[in-house]
C-alpha positions in Angstrom: -20.8 -39.6 -25.7 -16.9 -39.7 -26.6 -16.6 -35.8 -26.8 -18.0 -35.5 -23.7 -15.5 -38.1 -22.0 -12.8 -36.4 -24.1 -13.8 -32.7 -22.8 -13.9 -34.2 -18.8 -10.4 -35.6 -19.2 -9.3 -32.3 -20.7 -11.2 -30.6 -18.0 -9.4 -32.9 -15.0 -5.6 -32.5 -16.6 -6.1 -29.3 -17.2 -8.0 -28.1 -13.4 -5.2 -30.4 -12.0 -2.5 -28.1 -13.7 -4.5 -24.7 -12.8 -5.5 -25.6 -9.2 -1.8 -26.2 -7.4 -0.9 -22.9 -9.3 -4.0 -21.3 -8.2 -3.4 -22.9 -4.3 0.1 -21.9 -4.1 -0.4 -18.3 -5.4 -3.4 -18.1 -2.5 -1.4 -19.3 0.2 1.7 -16.8 -0.2 -0.4 -13.9 -1.0 -2.0 -14.6 2.5 1.1 -15.4 3.5 2.8 -12.2 3.3 0.4 -10.0 3.7 -1.1 -11.5 7.0 3.4 -11.2 7.9 3.2 -7.7 7.1 0.0 -7.1 9.2 1.0 -8.8 11.9 4.7 -7.2 11.9 3.4 -3.9 11.4 0.4 -4.4 13.4 -2.0 -2.5 11.6 -4.2 -3.7 8.3 -3.8 -1.5 5.2 -4.4 -1.7 1.5 -0.2 -1.3 1.0 0.2 -4.8 3.0 -2.3 -6.2 0.0 -0.5 -4.6 -2.6 3.0 -5.4 -1.6 1.6 -8.9 -0.9 0.1 -8.7 -4.7 3.5 -7.4 -6.2 5.9 -9.5 -4.3 3.8 -12.9 -5.4 3.1 -11.7 -9.2 6.9 -10.9 -9.0 7.5 -14.4 -7.9 5.3 -16.1 -10.4 6.9 -14.6 -12.9 11.0 -14.2 -11.8 11.3 -17.5 -14.5 10.7 -14.5 -17.7 13.6 -12.5 -17.0 13.4 -9.3 -15.6 10.7 -8.4 -17.6 8.8 -10.5 -16.1 9.6 -10.0 -12.4 8.2 -6.3 -13.1 5.8 -7.3 -15.0 4.4 -9.8 -12.5 5.2 -6.9 -9.4 3.0 -3.8 -11.7 -0.1 -6.6 -12.5 0.0 -7.7 -9.1 0.0 -4.5 -7.1 -2.6 -3.1 -9.7 -4.9 -6.5 -8.9 -3.9 -6.8 -4.9 -5.0 -3.2 -4.2 -8.8 -3.3 -5.4 -8.6 -7.1 -3.6 -7.3 -5.3 -0.1 -10.1 -2.6 -0.4 -12.4 -5.2 -0.9 -11.5 -8.0 2.4 -10.8 -4.1 4.6 -14.6 -3.2 3.1 -16.0 -6.9 4.0 -14.6 -6.5 7.2 -15.7 -3.0 8.2 -19.5 -4.5 7.2 -19.3 -7.0 9.9 -18.4 -4.4 12.1 -15.3 -5.2 13.4 -12.0 -5.6 11.4 -9.7 -7.8 12.3 -7.2 -5.5 13.9 -9.9 -4.6 16.3 -10.9 -7.8 16.7 -6.9 -8.7 17.7 -6.6 -5.6 20.0 -10.3 -6.0 22.4 -8.7 -9.9 22.5 -5.4 -8.6 23.8 -6.8 -6.0 25.7 -9.8 -9.1 27.5 -6.6 -11.0 28.1 -4.7 -8.8 29.8 -7.2 -7.7 31.8 -7.7 -11.2 33.3 -4.6 -12.0 33.9 -4.7 -8.9 36.0 -7.7 -10.1 37.7 -6.3 -12.7 38.5 -3.0 -11.5 39.9 
């Protein structure tokens, strides 16, 4: 029972340490990729690769120039399959986010045009 309690305490302690790091990483990755998609008005794997590289480099910046470079490389390497998977799932759904955004803009424009 004491071993179980010790395991639970360490799980809570280390779980907290990792949870905020993972949450910050995911939030930064999604912010960068969404910003690039909005700025470029298209969703590509390159956006996800760039977001992964930026996030990886930022999280390994405290290790110096080598850490920055390796974080960028590993972030880019993991951002490419993540982006491909996200785009693939959107295509399986039948409509990508870009197509949905363009359709909603067109519908809103047609509605305003009809009101005028």
